[in-house]
N, C-alpha and C positions, 0 to 999 in steps of 0.2 A: 771367610771367602766363599762366595756361591760356587756351585758346580760348574756353571757356564763360564765364569771368570778363569777358573782353574783350567778348563779344557782350552779356552783361548790362549791362556799363557803357555800351556805345554805345547799346542800346536805352533804357536808363533816362534817358540824356542826351536822346535824341531825343523821348522821351515827354514830358519836362519842357518842352522847347521847344515842342512841338505844344500842349501845354496852354495856354500863355501867348503864343501866336502871335496877333497882332493880326487878320489876315486869315482867320482859322479858318473863320468862316460862309461866306465867299466861295469858299474852296477847297472846302469840303464841298459847297456848292451845285454848283459845277462838275463835281465827281467824280460826283454824283447825276445831273446832266444828261447825262454822258458815258455813264453806264450805261444810261439809259433810251433813249438814241438808238441803241443796239445792236439789230440785227435779231435776232429770236429764231429759233432753229432749230427745224425740224420733228422733229428726232431726238429731243427730249425728250417730244413729243406721242406719238410712235410707242413710246417706251419704256413711258410711262404706259398707253397702249392695249393694249399686250402683257401688261403686268402684269394689268390689269383683266381681259382675256381669260382669261389663266392662272388668275385667281382664280375666275372664273365656272365654267370647266370643271371645276376642282377642287370647287367647291360642287355642281355637278350630279353628279360621280361620287362624291366621298367621303362627302357628307352623306346621301344615301338609303342607302348601304351601312352607315353607322354607326347608322342609325335603324331597323334590322331589328328588327320586333317579332314575338315568338313567339305562335302562336295559342293554345297551351295552356302552362301552367307546366311548366318542366323540373325535373326533381328533381337536386340537386347532392349530391354527396358529398364529404365532406372527409376525406382520408386522412392520418393522422399516423404516421410510422414509430415503431415501439416500440423503444427502446434497452435492451440488456441492462444489468446493474448494472457489469459490467466495462467498457462502452463509456462509461457514464456517468463512472465513475472515471478513465478515460483522458482524456476531454474535460476534466474538472475539472484533471487534472494539466497538459494542454496550456494551459489559461487561466492557471494560475499560473506556467507556465514563462516567460512574456514579462514578468512583473512584476519591478522593481527591488527593492522592499522587500517581504519576506514577513511579513504580519502573520498568516498561517495557522499552524496547530498543527504542521504538518510541512514 
C-alpha cells in the first residue's frame, strides 16, 4: 500500500469517527476556549502597521506621478514600418513553415 493511500484511509476513518463522536460540541468548545485564552503578539500589529505605512508612502509617491496632466495637448505620430513585397512573401513563408497540414496552394 502506498503512503498516500494509507494517509487517505486513516484520515477518512478519523473524519468518520469525528462526525459521529458524542462529545463533539464539548471538544469544540474546549478548543475555542483554549484559542481565545492565548495572548496576542504585537508582532502582527507591527506587520500591519508597516504594510499600511508602505501603502501610504507608495500612494504619496506613485499616485501624483501617474496623474501628471499636460497643460497643452501633445501631438502624437504613429509610425508603421513599410515592408517590401519580398519581405511580405518571406513572412508568409515563415508563417506556413510551422503548420502541420498545408491547405495552401504551394
